N, C-alpha and C positions, 0 to 999 in steps of 0.2 A: 503492500499500500505505499510505501514512502515510497517509490518510483513515481508514482503519480502525483503525487505532490511536488518533486521534483521537476516533473514534466511542465505542471501547471506552472510552476514558478518560471522555471526556465524561458516560460514565455515572454514574462518582461523583462528579463536582462538585455539589453540594447547592448551596450558596447564591453559587457565584461564577459568573459566567457570561461569557465572551471573547468577543466576538465580532470578527471580523477583517473588512479589505474588500482581498481582493486584486486584484489588478491584473489578472488576467484568471486562466479557470480553462473547468471543463466549465458549461455552462449549459442549463437544462430550457427545450426548447421551449415548450411549452404546462404552465399552472396552473393548477388545481383551487382554487376553496375562495377564502378572505380570509388575509390578515395576518394571523399571531401573535405573540399580546404574553403573556409570560412572568408579569412581576408589573407592579404598580402602584406608585406612590412613597408611602410613609408619610405625608411632609410637601412643603410644596412646596417644592422643591430653587430652591437660590442655586448662580449657576455663577463660579466661580472660573477665570480667565485664568491660566497662568504666561507671562509676558512673554517668554521665551527660545522656546515655539511659535512665534514669529511670528503666531500669531491677535490682531489688532486686536479694539479695543472693538466697532467698526462693523461689523466681519464676525463677530462672534459674537452679534450682537441681531439684525443680519440672519437668522442661524440660530434664532434664540428666535423673533422677528417669522413665520417659516416655521410652528412651529409650533405658535403661540398665533393662526393663523389657524383654526388646528384645534380647537380649543380647549382647549390645555394652558396651566398656567400656571405662573410662575415667578418666584423672587424677584430679587434683584438681581443684577447682573452686573460683576464687579471683576477689573481686572486686576492681577496679583501679580506684581509687581518686585523678590521677594525670591529668594536663591538655592536655598534648601530649597524648594522650591515643587515638593514630586514626593506628599504623603498628604492626599490625600483625606479631608474631615471630616464629620461625622452632615450631614445634610440638603443634603447640594450636588453639582455636578457638576463635578469636577475638570479643566480640560484642558491639561496636559502634557506634557513631551518622552517617547517610549519609555522602558524600563525594559529589562532582557536577554530577555525572551519575545516582544519585539516580530519579526518578520519582515519582511525587507528588500524581501518581494515584496510588501508591504502598505503601503497607502497610511495607515490609520490603522487604530488598534482600538480597541474601545469593552470594559470588563470593567465588571459592576453587582454592588454588594453587597445580598444580600437579610437579612433575618429569618429563622430558621430553622423559628420557630412561626407565621410568617403570611406569607412572602414576599411582604411588603413592600419595597419598596427601600430604602436605609437612606443610600446615596452611590453615584457611578460615577465611572470616570476614564476619560477619552478619552485617547489617545497618537494623537499627531500630528507628524512630522516638518514643521519649518519649512518647507523647499521645497513639502511641499503645503497647508499654512497659504490656500491664496486659491482651491484649484482649488475649482469650482462644486460645488455638493452633497455634497461633502462633511463638512462641519460639520454638514449639515443631516440627514445620514444617520447619524451617529455618536451626535446628538442623540435620533436617533427608537431608537439602540439604549439610552443612557442612561436612556428612557424605560421600556422592556423589550419592543420590538419588536425579532425576531426578523426573519432575511432573507427577503426572499419576491419570487422568482425570474419576476417578472412583467415582460417589456420596457418600460422607460421610468417602471419602478416608483421611487418613493425609499429604497425600502428591497431594492433587486437587490444580491445580492453582488457584482457585476460592475460597476464605475466608467462603462465602457464600454455599457456597456447600460442604466444605468438612467437615470431621469430626471425629472420632477417631477407625476408620478402618483402621486395619495397616498390613492386609492382602501380603502376599509378601515380607515383610520388615523385617523379620527375621537375625540374624549376622547368618551367615554360618559359619565364619571364627575365 
């Protein structure tokens, strides 16, 4: 019943999209079509990683490289050691610790912010716990959300909503711009 409330409330969200990455849940057995992209970036995003997330520069650069092979462009990747590393700024993807909206059943979650008049993404926040920072495919999946991609429940696809059923299939995610 919670999903119905979520769907209802999601209809009213105009410019903030929250993607979660649940550990388990219902799975579609057959997928028709291609992945859906909600928005594109207004600028080439920089990536700032809060040090207390446990995501190191090597791991973040590996996730960025995954998407660069698909034609996406990024600015710099920096590690932020400040204790106030929670606010995403214009033109950046921030990797940070979860806020109060984060559910314990999630591995990670991403929130994107876009302009009302253009639907262009202006910033994004990836929430991740240190215990999940090194899990394979999690950062790649969340960067996909930060780029505007929705879940695509095809078995072994990087954007699958269930981590255990996901994989490295990138069909339909190539950058066309």
